[in-house]
C-alpha positions in Angstrom: 7.8 -3.9 123.0 6.6 -1.6 120.4 8.3 -1.4 117.1 10.4 -3.8 115.3 11.8 -4.6 111.9 13.0 -7.5 110.0 16.1 -8.3 108.0 16.7 -11.3 105.9 19.9 -12.8 104.8 21.2 -15.3 102.3 24.8 -15.8 103.4 26.6 -19.1 103.3 27.7 -20.6 100.0 24.2 -21.7 98.9 22.7 -18.3 99.8 22.7 -15.2 97.7 21.1 -12.2 99.4 19.7 -10.7 102.5 17.2 -8.0 103.2 17.1 -5.5 106.0 13.9 -3.5 106.7 13.8 -0.6 109.1 14.9 2.9 109.7 18.7 2.7 110.4 19.9 4.9 113.3 22.7 4.5 115.8 20.5 2.6 118.2 20.5 -1.2 118.5 16.8 -1.7 117.7 15.6 -4.0 115.0 14.2 -7.3 114.0 15.9 -9.5 111.6 14.8 -12.6 109.8 17.5 -14.5 108.0 16.6 -17.1 105.5 18.1 -19.5 103.1 17.8 -19.0 99.4 18.9 -22.0 97.4 19.4 -20.5 94.0 18.7 -23.6 91.9 15.9 -25.2 93.8 13.1 -22.7 94.4 11.3 -24.7 97.1 14.3 -26.4 98.7 14.0 -24.2 101.8 10.7 -25.9 102.8 12.6 -29.2 103.2 14.2 -27.8 106.3 10.9 -28.1 108.0 7.2 -28.3 107.2 5.4 -25.5 105.3 2.5 -24.8 107.6 0.5 -23.1 104.8 0.1 -26.3 102.7 -2.5 -29.0 102.7 -4.1 -28.6 106.1 -7.4 -27.1 107.2 -6.2 -24.0 109.1 -9.2 -24.4 111.5 -7.9 -27.8 112.6 -6.2 -27.3 116.0 -2.9 -28.9 117.0 -2.9 -31.9 119.3 -0.7 -30.1 121.8 1.0 -26.8 122.4 3.3 -26.6 125.4 6.4 -24.9 126.9 8.7 -26.8 129.3 11.0 -24.6 131.4 14.1 -26.1 133.1 16.1 -24.7 136.1 18.3 -21.7 135.4 22.0 -22.2 134.6 25.1 -19.9 134.6 26.2 -19.9 131.0 25.0 -20.5 127.4 27.2 -23.6 127.2 25.5 -25.2 130.2 22.1 -24.2 128.7 23.1 -26.1 125.5 24.0 -29.2 127.5 20.7 -29.1 129.2 18.7 -28.7 126.0 20.7 -31.6 124.3 19.8 -33.8 127.3 16.1 -32.8 127.1 16.0 -33.5 123.3 17.6 -37.0 123.9 14.9 -37.7 126.5 12.2 -36.6 123.9 13.7 -39.0 121.4 13.7 -41.9 123.8 10.1 -41.3 124.9 7.4 -43.2 123.1 5.9 -41.5 120.1 3.3 -39.1 121.3 -0.4 -40.0 120.8 -1.0 -36.6 119.1 -0.8 -36.4 115.3 0.4 -32.8 115.6 2.0 -30.5 118.1 4.6 -28.0 119.1 6.8 -28.2 122.2 9.1 -25.5 123.4 12.0 -26.3 125.7 13.7 -23.3 127.4 16.6 -22.9 129.8 17.0 -19.5 131.7 20.6 -18.2 131.8 21.7 -16.1 134.8 23.5 -13.5 132.8 22.5 -11.1 130.1 24.1 -12.0 126.9 23.2 -9.9 123.9 21.2 -12.0 121.4 22.9 -10.4 118.4 26.3 -11.4 119.8 25.0 -15.0 120.1 23.8 -14.9 116.5 27.2 -13.6 115.3 28.8 -16.6 116.8 26.7 -18.8 114.5 27.9 -17.2 111.3 30.6 -19.6 110.6 28.3 -22.6 110.8 26.0 -24.3 108.2 23.4 -22.3 106.2 20.5 -22.4 108.6 17.6 -19.9 108.5 18.4 -17.3 111.0 16.2 -14.6 112.7 16.7 -11.6 114.9 14.1 -9.4 116.5 14.4 -6.4 118.8 11.7 -4.0 120.0 12.1 -0.3 120.3 14.2 0.2 123.4 16.6 2.7 124.9 19.8 2.9 122.9 22.2 0.4 124.4 25.1 1.6 122.3 25.1 4.9 124.1 24.7 7.0 121.0 21.4 8.7 121.9 17.9 7.4 122.5 14.4 7.6 121.0 12.4 10.3 122.8 9.5 12.5 122.1 9.0 16.2 122.4 5.3 17.0 122.5 4.5 19.7 120.0 1.6 21.0 122.0 2.9 21.1 125.6 6.6 20.7 125.0 7.1 17.8 127.5 9.8 15.3 126.8 9.9 11.6 127.5 11.8 8.5 126.6 9.6 6.5 124.1 8.6 3.1 125.4 5.8 3.0 122.9 3.3 0.8 124.7 5.4 -2.1 125.9 3.5 -4.6 127.9 4.5 -4.9 131.5 4.8 -8.7 131.3 7.2 -8.5 128.4 10.8 -7.9 129.3 12.1 -9.3 126.1 15.0 -7.1 124.8 15.8 -9.1 121.7 15.7 -12.6 120.1 18.0 -14.5 117.8 17.1 -17.8 116.3 18.5 -20.6 114.1 16.6 -23.1 112.0 12.9 -23.4 111.3 10.5 -25.5 113.3 7.6 -24.4 111.1 7.9 -22.5 107.9 5.2 -20.5 106.1 5.6 -19.1 102.6 3.5 -18.7 99.5 3.7 -16.8 96.2 0.2 -15.5 96.3 -1.0 -12.6 98.5 -1.2 -13.2 102.3 -4.7 -14.3 103.2 -7.0 -14.9 106.1 -6.4 -18.6 105.8 -2.7 -18.1 105.8 -3.1 -16.1 109.1 -5.2 -18.9 110.6 -2.5 -21.5 109.5 0.1 -19.6 111.5 -2.3 -19.2 114.4 -2.7 -23.0 114.6 0.8 -23.1 116.2 0.4 -20.3 118.7 -1.2 -20.2 122.1 -1.8 -17.6 124.9 -0.4 -20.2 127.4 2.9 -20.2 125.5 3.5 -16.5 124.8 7.1 -17.0 123.5 6.1 -19.3 120.7 6.0 -16.8 117.9 6.1 -16.7 114.2 8.5 -14.0 112.8 8.4 -12.8 109.2 7.4 -10.2 106.6 4.8 -9.5 103.9 5.5 -7.9 100.5 4.4 -4.2 100.0 2.2 -5.3 97.1 1.3 -9.0 96.9 -0.3 -8.5 93.5 2.9 -7.2 91.8 5.2 -9.4 89.9 8.0 -10.8 92.1 11.5 -9.9 90.7 14.4 -12.4 90.8 16.1 -10.7 93.7 13.0 -11.0 95.9 11.9 -14.5 94.7 13.2 -16.4 97.7 11.0 -14.5 100.1 7.7 -15.2 98.3 4.7 -13.0 98.8 5.1 -13.5 102.5 7.5 -15.4 104.8 7.2 -16.5 108.4 9.0 -19.0 110.6 8.6 -20.3 114.1 12.3 -20.6 115.0 13.9 -24.0 115.9 16.6 -22.7 118.3 16.6 -19.3 119.9 18.4 -17.1 122.3 16.3 -14.6 124.2 17.3 -11.3 126.0 13.9 -12.6 125.7 12.4 -15.4 122.0 11.1 -18.1 119.2 12.9 -20.2 116.4 14.0 -23.8 116.2 16.9 -22.8 118.3 16.4 -19.5 120.0 18.5 -17.2 122.2 16.5 -14.7 124.1 18.0 -11.6 125.7 16.0 -10.4 128.8 16.5 -7.5 131.0 19.3 -8.7 133.3 19.2 -12.3 132.1 19.0 -14.5 129.0 17.3 -17.7 127.8 18.2 -20.5 125.3 15.3 -22.3 123.9 14.5 -24.9 121.2 11.2 -25.9 119.5 10.1 -29.1 118.0 6.9 -29.2 115.8 5.3 -31.9 113.9 2.1 -32.6 111.9 1.4 -35.9 110.3 -1.0 -34.3 107.9 1.9 -32.3 106.4 4.0 -35.5 106.2 6.3 -34.2 108.9 6.4 -36.7 111.8 7.5 -36.4 115.4 10.5 -38.6 114.6 11.5 -36.4 111.6 11.2 -33.2 113.7 13.4 -34.6 116.5 16.0 -35.8 114.1 16.1 -32.4 112.3 16.4 -30.6 115.6 19.3 -32.7 116.7 21.0 -32.0 113.4 20.5 -28.3 114.1 21.9 -28.5 117.6 25.1 -30.1 116.3 25.7 -26.9 114.3 25.2 -24.5 117.1 28.1 -22.8 118.8 27.9 -22.1 122.6 30.7 -19.5 122.3 29.4 -16.0 122.2 31.4 -13.5 120.1 30.9 -9.8 120.9 29.7 -7.7 118.0 32.1 -5.0 117.0 30.8 -1.6 118.2 33.0 0.2 115.7 32.1 0.0 112.1 34.7 -1.7 109.9 36.1 0.3 107.0 34.2 -0.4 103.8 35.0 1.3 100.5 32.1 2.2 98.1 33.1 1.4 94.6 29.9 2.7 92.9 26.5 4.0 93.8 23.6 4.1 91.2 20.0 4.9 91.6 16.7 3.7 90.0 15.2 6.1 89.1 18.0 8.5 88.3 17.7 12.2 89.1 16.2 13.2 85.8 13.6 10.4 85.9 12.9 11.2 89.5 12.1 14.9 88.6 9.7 13.7 85.9 8.0 11.2 88.3 7.5 13.8 91.0 6.2 16.4 88.6 3.8 13.9 87.1 2.5 13.0 90.6 2.0 16.6 91.4 0.1 17.2 88.2 -2.3 14.4 89.2 -2.6 15.7 92.8 -3.4 19.2 91.6 -6.1 18.1 89.1 -9.5 19.4 90.2 -11.1 16.0 89.5 -8.4 13.9 91.2 -8.9 12.2 94.6 -5.2 11.7 95.0 -3.8 13.7 98.0 -0.5 12.0 98.6 1.7 9.4 97.0 5.0 7.9 98.3 7.5 7.5 95.5 10.6 5.4 96.3 14.1 4.9 95.0 16.3 1.8 94.8 20.1 2.6 95.2 22.6 -0.1 94.3 25.8 0.2 96.3 28.9 -1.9 95.4 31.6 -2.2 98.0 35.2 -3.6 98.1 34.2 -6.1 100.8 31.0 -7.9 101.8 28.7 -5.9 104.0 28.1 -7.6 107.3 24.3 -7.4 107.8 24.6 -7.9 111.5 26.7 -4.7 111.8 23.9 -2.8 110.0 21.3 -4.5 112.2 22.9 -3.2 115.4 22.0 0.3 114.1 18.4 -0.1 113.1 15.4 1.7 114.5 11.8 0.4 113.9 8.7 2.3 112.9 5.5 0.7 114.3 2.6 -0.4 112.1 0.7 -1.8 115.1 1.1 -3.5 118.4 -1.6 -5.8 119.8 -1.7 -7.0 123.4 -4.9 -9.0 123.9 -7.7 -6.5 122.9 -5.5 -3.4 123.2 -4.0 -2.1 120.0 -1.9 0.9 119.2 -0.4 2.3 116.0 1.6 5.4 115.2 1.7 8.1 112.6 5.2 9.2 111.4 5.9 11.7 108.7 8.3 14.5 107.8 12.0 13.8 108.1 14.8 16.2 109.1 18.3 15.7 110.2 19.4 16.2 113.8 21.3 19.4 114.5 24.9 19.6 115.7 24.0 21.7 118.7 20.9 22.1 120.9 20.1 25.4 119.3 20.4 24.1 115.7 18.5 21.0 116.6 15.7 23.1 117.9 15.7 25.3 114.8 15.2 22.2 112.7 12.5 21.0 115.0 10.6 24.3 114.5 10.9 23.9 110.8 8.9 20.6 111.1 6.1 22.3 113.0 3.3 24.4 111.6 2.8 28.0 112.7 -0.2 26.9 114.8 2.0 24.8 117.0 4.9 27.3 117.4 3.7 29.7 120.2 2.9 27.0 122.8 5.9 25.0 121.8 8.4 27.9 122.2 7.0 28.9 125.6 7.2 25.4 126.8 10.9 25.2 125.9 11.8 28.5 127.6 12.6 26.8 130.9 14.7 24.1 129.1 16.9 26.2 126.9 17.0 29.7 128.4 16.0 33.1 127.1 19.1 33.8 125.0 18.9 30.5 123.1 15.2 30.9 122.6 15.5 34.4 121.2 18.1 33.1 118.7 15.7 30.3 117.7 12.7 32.6 117.3 14.8 35.0 115.2 15.9 32.1 113.0 12.4 30.8 112.7 10.9 34.1 111.5 13.7 34.5 108.9 12.6 31.1 107.6 9.3 30.4 105.9 8.0 27.4 107.8 6.9 25.0 105.0 3.4 23.6 105.4 4.4 20.5 103.4 5.4 18.4 106.4 2.4 19.4 108.5 0.1 18.5 105.6 1.8 15.2 105.0 1.7 14.3 108.7 -2.0 15.2 109.0 -2.8 13.0 106.0 -1.0 10.0 107.6 -2.5 10.5 111.1 -6.1 11.0 109.9 -5.8 8.1 107.4 -4.7 5.7 110.2 -7.5 7.0 112.5 -10.1 6.5 109.8 -8.8 3.0 109.0 -9.0 1.9 112.6 -12.5 3.3 113.0 -13.8 2.2 109.7 -12.6 -1.4 110.1 -15.5 -1.9 112.5 -13.3 -3.9 114.8 -12.0 -1.1 116.9 -14.0 0.6 119.7 -13.0 4.2 119.6 -9.6 5.6 118.8 -7.6 7.9 121.2 -4.8 10.1 119.7 -2.2 11.0 122.3 -0.1 12.9 121.6 -1.8 14.6 118.7 1.5 15.9 117.4 5.0 15.4 118.7 8.6 15.4 117.5 10.3 12.0 117.6 14.0 12.6 117.9 16.2 9.7 116.9 20.0 9.8 116.9 20.3 10.8 113.3 16.9 12.2 112.2 13.7 13.6 113.7 10.0 13.2 112.6 6.6 14.4 113.3 4.8 11.7 115.4 1.5 10.7 116.9 0.3 7.6 118.7 -3.2 6.1 118.2 -4.7 3.5 120.6 -8.0 1.6 120.6 -9.7 -1.6 121.7 -10.5 -4.5 119.5 -13.9 -6.2 119.7 -12.3 -9.6 119.3 -8.7 -10.8 119.2 -9.5 -12.6 115.9 -9.9 -9.2 114.3 -6.1 -8.9 114.2 -6.0 -10.0 110.5 -8.6 -7.2 109.6 -6.4 -4.6 111.4 -3.3 -5.8 109.6 -5.1 -5.7 106.2 -6.6 -2.3 107.0 -3.4 -0.6 108.1 -1.2 -1.9 105.3 -0.2 -0.2 103.2 0.0 2.8 105.5 -0.1 6.3 104.0 3.5 6.7 105.2 4.7 4.3 102.5 1.9 4.3 99.9 -0.2 7.5 100.0 -3.8 8.5 100.2 -6.3 7.4 99.1 -4.6 4.0 99.2 -5.8 2.5 95.9 -5.2 5.6 93.8 -1.7 5.9 95.3 -0.9 2.2 94.9 -1.9 2.3 91.2 0.3 5.3 90.5 3.3 3.6 92.3 2.8 0.5 90.1 2.7 2.7 87.0 5.7 4.8 88.0 8.3 2.8 89.8 10.6 0.7 87.6 11.8 -1.7 90.4 10.2 -4.3 92.7 9.8 -3.0 96.2 9.7 -6.6 97.5 9.5 -6.5 101.3 10.5 -2.9 101.4 7.6 -0.9 102.9 5.7 -4.1 103.9 4.7 -5.3 107.3 7.5 -6.8 109.3 7.1 -8.5 112.7 5.7 -11.4 114.6 2.4 -13.1 115.6 2.0 -14.5 119.1 -0.8 -16.3 121.0 -2.0 -13.2 122.8 0.2 -10.5 121.4 1.5 -9.4 118.0 3.7 -6.6 116.8 4.5 -5.3 113.3 6.6 -2.5 112.0 6.7 -0.8 108.6 9.8 -1.6 106.5 10.1 2.1 106.0 13.7 2.0 104.8 15.3 -1.3 103.7 18.3 -3.0 102.3 18.7 -6.1 100.3 22.3 -7.3 100.7 23.9 -9.7 98.2 26.9 -11.8 99.1 28.6 -10.8 95.8 29.4 -7.3 97.2 26.1 -5.5 96.3 23.5 -3.9 98.4 20.2 -2.5 97.3 19.0 0.3 99.6 15.4 1.5 99.5 13.9 4.7 100.6 10.8 6.8 99.7 9.3 10.3 100.2 5.8 11.5 100.4 4.6 13.7 97.5 1.9 16.1 98.4 0.8 19.6 97.2 3.8 21.9 97.6 6.4 19.2 97.2 9.6 20.0 95.3 11.5 17.3 93.4 14.9 18.7 94.4 14.0 18.7 98.1 12.5 15.3 97.9 15.7 13.9 96.3 17.7 15.5 99.1 15.4 13.7 101.6 16.1 10.4 99.8 19.8 11.1 100.2 19.4 11.8 103.9 17.5 8.5 104.4 19.9 6.3 102.5 22.9 8.0 104.1 21.7 6.4 107.4 23.0 3.2 105.8 26.0 4.5 104.0 27.2 6.6 106.9 27.7 3.4 108.9 30.6 2.7 106.5 33.6 4.2 108.1 35.1 5.5 104.8 33.2 6.3 101.6 35.3 6.3 98.5 35.0 6.2 94.7 37.2 3.4 93.5 38.1 3.5 89.8 39.0 -0.1 88.9 41.7 0.0 86.1 41.7 -2.1 83.1 44.7 -4.4 82.6 47.8 -2.4 82.2 46.2 0.8 83.6 46.6 2.5 86.9 43.7 3.0 89.3 43.0 5.8 91.8 41.0 5.9 95.0 39.2 9.2 95.9 38.2 9.4 99.6 35.2 11.3 100.9 36.0 10.5 104.4 
């Protein structure tokens, strides 16, 4: 599995908001983390389980880490029965001799049930933390797939993005929290070690899912407060199509798995008996009925749509950034400026519907000592026909790439189509902006991997490609290397984040300009989103995100890279394209004028 993304929700009565981080497309690819936000008690969430970041030496190993697998059953309902029996047996057993431990119970299911459908069936139940994860896979909704067109040799291939052979997990959905990690200070090495205490190579499906703020040093705004500076959970119950939560449902290729996790640590005042009791309470709230997710998007009317910054302020910010970039004594080469768009709708947005249409962008994927990352920059819409789509592709490429690329496509598209494309291309001035921006991103990632002193050599293959997604296309390159030690994972994460795709280059100069310029809190937007495992980890960039509030509001985040040659009008149009990947999922877009008492109102439809 290569990319993923995280979404967080606050939905039942005691919850307020949810965040979704990813690049939305028409594919079902995403990771989501749903968490409680109790609005009056800031730390109430930790009472659901133990906060693994508090009060324990992170170097102290757990007494036991184990996975118990039971015989396969035919249905999720039978899997629930088997897990309940196993939990009852745990409760009747003598208290373990270990002061700490984590035990995963899992039951294979002989049918493939989509994890997001299982999660949807739990929506009517009590406000438990919920989590969903999916790696970058072929589009299962049949609306296109993620594939690459090599800009040098023109070859095409479905993008599997470095999935490990042993890992046939399609997606994971979870309820509850066996272990919870959150702090309001920046994510640290000790925090990483606290999470690693609960993970083991021998139990690869015990994972901690979560996200880290874009800037842990920035002031946390009220809408992002519930998430802290970072937030991770080991789920309590999960469904895998393949998993890890307190209750987990795992979707596998051709099968599924239902799993539950019990964790305890006397040093954190969370005993084995408390953990079993809480798990049983969680299981009583779980539905074994699976409700299929609607493949059509329900009609949602947009009442209003406002931006921070507005267009005038955006022009000023871009021009100021360009002035700094063009100064002879300035080190700044690129800065990513972002926009927050508040969308009000007539009905609550169902975050699971948005999640079904998300596409991740990889920060890094580690499998033992192997590590890969990707450079992604330049965004254009997909064309309505093959010829128009190819024209747009050429506009993303530099003149240096064009000759070989056009010849390589001759056999695919035919002479007449190719002549039309060439004619169009030479009528258009191929802007060097995207090429420059992409090169900055790719070379920055390469230097970070090499300069971190933990990576033995970096291979770039392909050097430049076009990643075609159902709605947009980007310039793309993959970078791979070998770690010297698996414990260097934290250094890699710290080095790669923030990436030049969401911050700029050089990193610190760009970060300072963002802090001075942007008038909103990015929160988890543009931060690392993913999971840690015993021998494998995977993180994506929250490249475009949404924070959904139960009171009808959604905050949609998107940014664009400002480099020499950028134009504020074109960058604003790119923001519109990126945010439209969310709003286009609404079946009808309207402007609803709400009348005052005694007045008439009108609805103006854009759809």
